[in-house]
C-alpha positions in Angstrom: -113.1 126.4 -28.1 -110.8 129.2 -27.1 -112.1 132.6 -25.9 -110.7 135.8 -27.4 -109.7 138.5 -25.0 -108.9 141.1 -27.7 -110.0 142.0 -31.2 -109.4 144.9 -33.6 -112.0 147.5 -34.1 -111.5 150.4 -36.6 -107.8 149.7 -36.6 -107.4 149.8 -32.9 -106.9 146.7 -30.6 -109.6 146.4 -27.9 -109.1 144.2 -24.8 -111.2 142.7 -22.1 -110.3 143.0 -18.5 -108.9 139.5 -18.6 -106.8 140.3 -21.7 -105.3 143.4 -20.0 -104.7 141.5 -16.8 -102.9 138.8 -18.8 -100.8 141.3 -20.7 -99.7 143.1 -17.5 -99.4 139.9 -15.4 -101.8 141.1 -12.7 -105.1 139.8 -11.3 -108.3 140.9 -13.0 -109.5 142.5 -9.8 -106.5 144.9 -10.0 -107.7 146.1 -13.4 -111.3 146.5 -12.2 -110.0 148.5 -9.2 -108.1 150.9 -11.6 -111.2 151.3 -13.7 -113.4 152.0 -10.7 -110.8 154.4 -9.3 -110.8 156.3 -12.6 -107.2 155.6 -13.3 -107.9 153.4 -16.3 -110.5 154.4 -18.9 -112.8 151.7 -20.1 -116.2 151.3 -21.8 -118.8 148.9 -20.5 -121.0 147.1 -23.0 -121.8 143.7 -21.4 -118.3 143.7 -20.0 -115.5 146.2 -19.7 -113.6 147.0 -22.9 -110.2 148.8 -22.9 -108.7 150.1 -26.1 -105.0 150.0 -26.7 -104.8 153.8 -26.6 -106.6 153.8 -23.2 -104.1 151.2 -21.9 -101.1 153.1 -23.2 -102.4 156.3 -21.6 -102.8 154.5 -18.3 -99.3 152.9 -18.5 -97.6 156.2 -19.4 -99.2 157.9 -16.5 -98.2 155.1 -14.1 -94.7 155.0 -15.6 -94.1 158.7 -15.3 -95.4 158.6 -11.7 -93.1 155.7 -10.9 -90.1 157.5 -12.4 -90.8 160.6 -10.3 -91.3 158.6 -7.1 -88.1 156.7 -7.7 -86.1 159.8 -8.5 -87.4 161.6 -5.4 -86.7 158.6 -3.2 -83.2 158.4 -4.6 -82.6 162.1 -3.9 -83.9 161.8 -0.4 -81.7 158.8 0.3 -78.7 160.6 -1.1 -79.3 163.6 1.0 -79.9 161.4 4.1 -76.6 159.6 3.6 -74.8 162.8 3.0 -76.1 164.2 6.3 -75.0 161.1 8.1 -71.5 161.5 6.8 -71.1 165.2 7.1 -73.2 167.1 9.7 -72.2 170.4 7.9 -74.3 169.2 5.0 -77.5 170.0 7.0 -76.5 173.6 7.6 -78.4 176.0 5.4 -77.0 179.5 4.7 -74.1 181.3 6.5 -74.2 182.2 10.2 
């Protein structure tokens, strides 16, 4: 007998923690941590249930944050390498 980790309710897919962990390729404890930290919305009725829309909202928030962090790190790295090549790049304004 196989266990289902998702089902459809009122036209929306609903996942268990194990189902979300499997989809994302992470450990179940990681999903529980995000729920407990308030990063991932979920409803508890015997076990945690996460709707597809809750999962999308969580992933979009994480994805946007990751894009911002990567862009900021790239900009910092570019400015750092420019300063190493040209000391004048660190000068701000005219004397």
